[in-house]
N, C-alpha and C positions, 0 to 999 in steps of 0.2 A: 477414452474420456470424451464425452460429447454433450453438447447442449448447455453447458454451464455458462452463465453470464456473470462476469466479474466487473465490479466497479473499481477503477484505479483512481485514487484520490491523492493529489499532491498539494502540499501546503505552501506556506509563505517562502518567498524568494526562490522557489524552484523554477519559476519562469525565467530566472536569470542564469540558469545553467548554460554552460558554454562560454559565459563571460565572467561569472562570479568565481573567484578563487580557483582557477583551473588546477592549481597544484593539489587541492584537496578534492575537488569535485569532477575534474577532467574537463574535456572540451565538448563532450556530447551535449546537445540541447535536450530540453524536455520533449520536444517533438521527435527527436531521434529515439529517445527512450520509449515514447508512446508507440512509435512504429515497430520497434523491436518486440514490445509486449503484444501488440496486435498480431504480428506474424507468428509469434510463439503460440498464442491462443488459437489462431486459425489452424496451425499445424496439429493441434490437439483437439480440434472440433469444438472449441469454445469461442466465446466472444468477449470483448472488453469494451468498456466505455471509460474514456480517460477525461479527467478534469483537473484543473488547478485553480486555487484561489489563495489570495493573501489574507482573506477575511475569515476569522475563526467561525463566525455565525454561518457562513456559506458552507464551510466544511462540516459543521454540526448537522445542518440540514441535509447535505448529501449523504452523510453516513446514516442518519436516523431514518431517512426515507428509502434507502437502498433496497430493502426487502420489499417494500410496497411497489417499487419500480421493477421488480422481477429479477433482481440480482441474487446470486447464490452465495457470494462472498465478496470480500473487500481487501484490496491491497492499499495500505495507507502509509504514505510518507508525510507525516505531520510537520516536518521541518522543526523549527524552534518550538512550535506548540507541543511537541512531544514532551518537553521538559516542564511545561507549565499548565497545560489545559485539563482541568477536571471536566470541563464541558465536553471535550472530545472523548474522554474516558466514559462519561455517562452515555453519550450518543452510541458508542460502540456496544456497550452493555445493552442499551435499549433496542438496538437493531437486531440483536440475537443472531447475527450472521458471523460465520468464521472470518476473522480479520487477521491479516498478517501485517505487522509493523515492518516498514522498509526504510533503510537508510543507505545512501550511496557511500558515505564514509563510515568509519567505525566510531560511533559515539564514545564507546568505552576507552578508546585510545586518544581521545581529545581532551579538551578543557574539562575540569572537574564538574562544572555545572551541566555539561552535556551527558553525564554518566547516569543521571536518574531519569527514567522514563515514567511519566505519569500515566501513559496509556498502556504500558506493557501488561499490567494485570488483567486488562480487558481483552487482550489479543491472544490468539492461539499460538503464535510464533513470531519470531523476529529474524529478518535476514538483513545483514549489515556488512559493509566493508568490501563489497565486491564491485564497487563502482557502479556504473549504470546497469551492469548485469544483475545487480541485486533485485531489480524489478522482475526480470525474467525468472530468476531462481525462485523468488517468492511466488510468482504465478504458478510455476511448475509444482511447487510444494503444496500450494492451495488446491490446485486441480487434483493432485494425488489424494489429498485429504477428502475432498468432496466425492471423488470416485469410490474411495474406501467406504465412506459413509453411505453412499448409494447401495453398494454391494451388501453392507451389513444390514440395511433396511430390508433387502430382498430375502435375507436368510431367516 
């Protein structure tokens, strides 16, 4: 797998990782997670660009322009916007890029309001519940999907 560029987008409150509810989210910071994703990408000949915003509009812009910026896919941890944002759903659909929904915790095992994802129907897959490793697992799955897609186009 080589040459793929992946946009890693994290939403609200994820900048508080390491301090925010460590019993649920662990002690790794978002910078720690970004470093792990960057290392995994490099090991597979890919590159990532990581960003975080607490602002829904900034997330929408990052998603909708990802293809224009040369990205091949998106890893998205939309945080609480997962459960509320039709705008993020629309941006994912409009981007036409394969997008993997990522969660550090398992939303299905938490409060009832976290069990519904508004963005899931626009995403190709979801990785959740593996702590900070969810990001790396999502990256590996997305890279495998992109490589298969590349091979299928050659046939």
